BALOKE-770297 format. One record per atom (N, C-alpha, C): x, y negated, z negated; residue in one letter. Coordinates in steps of 0.001 Angstrom, whole numbers, plus 500000, padded with zeros to 6 digits. Example, Ala and Ser with C-alpha at 12.3 -4.5 7.8 and 13.67 -1.06 7.14 Angstrom:
<atoms>
513190505690492200a;512300504500492200a;513200503300492200a;512850502250492920s;513670501060492860s;512900499970492130s;
</atoms>
This chain:
<atoms>
636560809233961647m;636874809730960315m;635594810207959635m;635687811312958915l;634534811877958241l;634110810980957090l;632810810693957017r;632252809923955904r;631331810842955122r;631752811186953915l;630985812124953106l;630237811367952029l;628902811511952022t;628080810842951028t;627363811876950178t;626979811466948995r;626304812377948070r;625040811715947560r;623998812521947389h;622737812021946875h;622404812738945581h;621559812142944730p;621170812811943484p;620503814147943795p;620807815166942993s;620233816489943209s;618750816480942896s;617959817134943747l;616539817307943509l;616212818786943530l;615200819179942772r;614792820584942757r;613893820874943939r;614207821930944673v;613388822345945811v;612475823454945345v;611182823177945235a;610242824141944669a;609626825050945711a;609714824659946990s;609123825464948056s;609720825019949364s;609531825780950474p;610034825324951772p;609491823958952136p;608206823687951790v;607648822377952099v;608346821318951277v;608560821632949980a;609253820670949134a;610675820473949590a;611303821552950081a;612673821430950570a;612746820439951705a;611769820492952612r;611775819555953721r;611518818141953230r;610677818031952155r;610395816712951612r;611663816118951003r;612445816963950315v;613696816501949729v;614608815936950794v;614766816679951907v;615625816216952984v;615085814930953594v;613769814877953785a;613172813717954417a;613408812449953616a;613530812573952301h;613745811408951474h;615226811175951184h;616108811817951946g;617539811576951808g;618099812066950495g;617535813167949969a;618001813659948682a;619279814464948810a;619452815429948066t;620660816166947694t;621415816988948706t;622215817998948218a;623274818492949040a;623755819894948927a;624810820448949233v;625146821574950033v;626304822473949633v;626122823839949710a;627178824860949682a;626673826164949164a;626849827247949891i;626350828546949470i;627113828971948221i;626408829506947262a;626992830009946021a;627689828927945236a;627161827688945322a;627718826560944569a;629214826463944773a;629636826584946005l;631052826608946342l;631687825235946267l;632900825187945705t;633752824013945818t;635086824491946360t;635438824044947569v;636695824451948175v;637772823474947755v;638931823962947378a;640014823088946933a;640414822127948024a;640755820919947634a;641097819877948601a;642578819895948956a;643330820748948324t;644752820838948634t;645057822203949209t;646102822304949984r;646454823560950636r;647037824551949641r;646655825812949825a;647204826903949030a;648336827540949827a;649010828524949246p;650108829178949961p;649649829750951297p;650589829854952235v;650293830395953555v;649691831786953403v;648646832049954181g;647985833341954099g;646733833309953244g;646531832186952509a;645322832060951696a;644457830943952255a;644867829693952044q;644074828572952550q;644372828356954026q;643322828294954834v;643460828047956272v;643116826600956568v;641977826143956047l;641542824758956184l;641034824271954837l;641180822979954556t;640491822411953411t;639041822164953812t;638203821917952827q;636802821645953120q;636658820393953980q;637387819336953640d;637296818098954412d;637764818304955850d;638837819070956030e;639328819343957380e;638286820113958188e;637637821076957541a;636627821881958242a;635442821021958665a;634981820144957767l;633848819289958097l;634205818287959186l;635433817781959175e;635872816866960226e;635938817594961566e;636361818839961541l;636416819647962760l;635014819885963314l;634069820122962422a;632701820419962850a;631945819168963269a;632181818053962560f;631391816838962791f;632293815612962917f;633139815539963917p;634075814418964034p;633362813079964173p;633666812163963262g;633101810818963339g;631701810662962789g;631057811759962378d;629683811677961879d;629680811417960374d;628583810848959906e;628368810737958466e;627852812077957971e;628406812561956865v;628014813866956339v;627462813690954931v;626232814182954722e;625573814096953431e;625647815436952709e;626123815403951493r;626180816610950663r;624868816730949902r;624199817853950071r;622908818077949436r;622890819412948696r;622038819517947706t;621906820770946960t;620439821136946819t;620115822369947138a;618755822894946970a;618744823899945833a;617692823852945013y;617500824807943924y;616282825660944282y;616545826889944667l;615477827744945179l;614675828404944068l;613403828568944322t;612557829324943410t;612813830818943623t;612265831639942711d;612396833094942865d;611761833558944174d;610634832971944538d;609969833352945782d;610821833006946993d;611439831837946966q;612303831435948081q;613518832341948181q;614090832699947027l;615251833586947021l;614871834960947565l;613685835436947200a;613213836719947721a;613011836657949222a;612482835538949716r;612287835389951161r;613622835387951893r;614611834670951337a;615935834628951967a;616566836010951989a;616402836757950902t;616953838105950832t;616319839007951887t;615013838884952055e;614315839692953058e;614768839341954470e;614904838045954748e;615319837622956089e;616765837997956389e;617618837976955371a;619032838282955592a;619238839733956010a;618425840634955466g;618547842039955839g;618915842910954654g;618679844221954749p;618840845123953612p;620266845271953099p;621275844997953932d;622657845179953494d;623345843857953159d;622568842777953030v;623135841453952772v;622658840961951408v;623594840643950524e;623236840146949200e;623020838639949237e;621945838194948624v;621688836761948442v;621441836590946949v;622462836195946209e;622407836243944757e;622157834896944100e;622494833807944766t;622384832506944126t;621202831705944638t;620533831012943733g;619448830137944124g;619879828683944191g;621172828429943974i;621713827071944090i;622524827015945380i;622069826227946322v;622678826201947649v;623126824773947979v;624421824613948160t;624962823324948577t;625255823385950064t;624854822366950800y;625049822349952245y;625352820922952679y;625876820772953900y;626336819466954376y;625645819132955696y;624835818065955671v;624091817655956850v;624827816511957544v;625093816681958833a;625765815651959629a;624721814751960264a;624899813439960091i;623970812451960627i;624697811616961677i;624096811512962847r;624645810677963919r;623560809669964311r;623837808415964033g;622796807414964236g;621758807572963146g;620554807957963537d;619501808173962551d;618936809585962608d;619694810520963178r;619167811880963290r;620209812915962880r;619776814032962299p;620706815109961941p;621168815856963184p;622443816185963248v;622984816886964410v;623537818260964058v;623542818588962787g;624050819893962382g;624130819985960876g;624275821209960382v;624426821429958946v;625469822521958734v;626312822345957723a;627370823310957430a;627130823962956076a;627333825273956041y;627254826036954804y;628620826680954567y;629053826741953314f;630295827416952963f;629943828667952173f;630383829804952656d;630019831084952060d;631247831784951494d;631181832184950236v;632264832915949568v;631846834374949416v;632702835289949829h;632360836706949742h;633625837555949676h;633474838781949242r;634593839714949162r;634726840466950489r;635961840662950927v;636215841441952138v;636588842874951754v;637778843053951180r;638191844370950684r;638239844329949160r;639245843637948627t;639367843511947170t;639394842050946724t;639621841126947662v;639653839702947332v;638750838931948292v;638692837618948099t;637655836839948767t;638082836149950053t;637061835801950811e;637170835004952022e;636134833886951904e;636461832720952468v;635510831613952528v;635323831239953994v;634073831163954425l;633755830779955790l;632910829507955790l;633049828712956829m;632111827630957108m;631245828073958276m;629931828064958064i;628983828403959125i;628208827138959468i;628328826690960707v;627659825468961158v;626433825863961977v;625290825265961626v;624020825571962290v;623523824326963016v;623036824500964239d;622568823355965020d;621076823096964770d;620516822010965327p;619111821696965091p;618119822729965628p;618583823666966441n;617732824753966925n;617831825988966035n;618465825831964870d;618621826915963901d;619452828071964444d;620440827734965261r;621365828730965779r;622782828338965384r;623643829330965269i;625020829074964843i;625766828283965909i;626386827196965500r;627216826413966414r;628667826891966375r;629145827211965170r;630523827703965048r;630715828346963686r;631712829217963613v;632131829838962361v;633627829603962228v;634059829102961081e;635477828832960853e;635920829481959545e;637121830052959549t;637706830592958328t;638331829456957530t;637914829320956274i;638442828287955390i;639531828853954481i;639270829998953923r;640254830677953072r;640174832174953322r;641340832803953450f;641388834254953628f;642498834788952739f;642125835516951697s;643089835952950692s;643589837375950891s;642984838105951830e;643492839434952180e;644767839275953018e;645495840354953272p;646651840255954172p;646248839667955518p;647087838812956108p;646732838139957364p;646317839073958492p;646829840302958511k;646503841214959604k;645024841584959637k;644316841353958519y;642897841678958464y;642006840476958773y;642593839306959003q;641786838115959257q;641162838154960645q;639922837706960752a;639233837684962043a;639859836634962953a;640245837005964185p;640808836026965129p;639772834969965511p;640254833780965837d;639340832712966250d;638492833120967451d;639114833815968400g;638379834251969585g;637228835181969234g;637443836054968244w;636384836970967814w;635247836189967159w;635579835167966385l;634556834357965712l;633658833622966697l;634190833339967897r;633403832581968866r;632170833336969365r;632133834664969169q;630958835411969625q;629718835113968771q;629915834447967635f;628777834058966815f;628119832778967328f;628839832029968164d;628288830775968682d;626983831041969436d;625923830314969087g;624640830466969760g;623750831568969197g;624248832313968208q;623451833410967648q;622401832890966676q;621233833526966673g;620190833249965707g;620033834427964768g;619119834303963824l;618914835369962846l;617932836398963406l;618489837383964115d;617675838467964663d;618494839743964643d;617955840811965198e;618619842118965126e;619915842164965922e;620103841228966850e;621340841212967630e;622515840671966825e;622230839973965719l;623299839450964871l;623737840560963914l;624410841549964468s;624882842693963687s;625938843426964490s;626680844291963802l;627706845080964475l;627078846172965343l;625780846396965178k;625061847324966044k;624375846581967184k;624482845255967158g;623871844436968194g;624929843823969090g;624979842468969115e;625878841772970022e;627253841467969433e;627447841765968153i;628722841453967510i;629667842645967606i;630790842453968305a;631776843523968459a;632558843704967167a;632959844927966890n;633761845204965701n;635202844751965933n;636004844776964868i;637430844443964975i;638221845706964677i;638965846194965628t;639762847401965425t;640771847168964301t;640737848033963292g;641666847916962178g;641221846943961103g;640081846267961313a;639588845304960314a;638066845338960276a;637520846537960169t;636071846676960187t;635421846039958969t;636126846043957823l;635565845427956625l;635427843919956814l;636389843312957496t;636300841880957786t;635134841598958717t;635007842397959758a;633918842200960716a;632567842292960024a;632415843254959143g;631165843403958423g;630906842245957475g;631957841813956776a;631809840713955816a;631424839419956521a;632045839132957655v;631734837907958396v;630294837958958917v;629896839090959448t;628546839218959990t;627494839053958902t;627717839663957752r;626777839499956639r;626739838048956172r;627889837400956176s;627957835997955765s;627104835109956659s;627156835332957960t;626362834510958880t;624871834771958709t;624510836005958454r;623100836326958240r;622601835680956942r;623435835701955914r;623055835076954641r;622867833564954817r;623797832927955527a;623711831483955746a;622456831118956523a;622148831868957569l;620958831569958369l;619672831823957583l;619657832855956752a;618469833136955950a;618214832009954956a;619256831543954290l;619110830418953366l;618728829147954117l;619295828992955296h;618969827838956142h;617474827824956481h;616915828964956805h;615490829047957137h;614626828640955949h;615026829043954741v;614251828729953555v;614356827250953197v;615560826710953282i;615774825289952947i;615173824381954001i;615274824777955266a;614712824036956398a;615135822571956429a;616447822289956525p;616896820889956538p;616493820133957790p;616127820846958868f;615698820191960099f;614182820186960261f;613454820686959276g;612009820818959401g;611618822263959623g;610501822482960272e;609989823834960492e;610951824684961300e;611148825944960857t;611924826898961635t;611090827365962822t;611661827386964046p;610881827827965213p;610376829256964993p;
</atoms>
């Protein structure tokens, strides 16, 4: 069963300070200060609740909710790393670190973004090597025919933040749902860029 714990929020003034915050068991987690509803919405909107998604990603692990408050310099660095077509607008980042025994085994970010005219919420799980472990759809408010299939999402597994993480690289497009494919790809780049700045596992390789 998922055990979710929360720590007092601390301000992260720099990447070094961010690592210090994590090292002292401080705060917690979510892109764009996201709070996902704990109850199911009508079919076609809510796919998973936040708790269900975290249990799927980290079965049996203790999960710590942390929040980082980025400086302007950190936000600028994340924007640069994400790429020219990826918006990084918030300096408040909530994320969820999974602890197994006495070591972190993964971190989850929840990203809210627009696809066509309404929003989608994704969970992006990053492993201790700073690579994507999995991407899951949490909420999809567009018509179901535009939702990214689970099989398509699996191509993000093992990807890092480099030029191959794009529709011009190793990520295949979705016929008839190119806006979804682009939105998901930008979401993963944004999550990894923020992950690099926050550095919950220590130094980025």
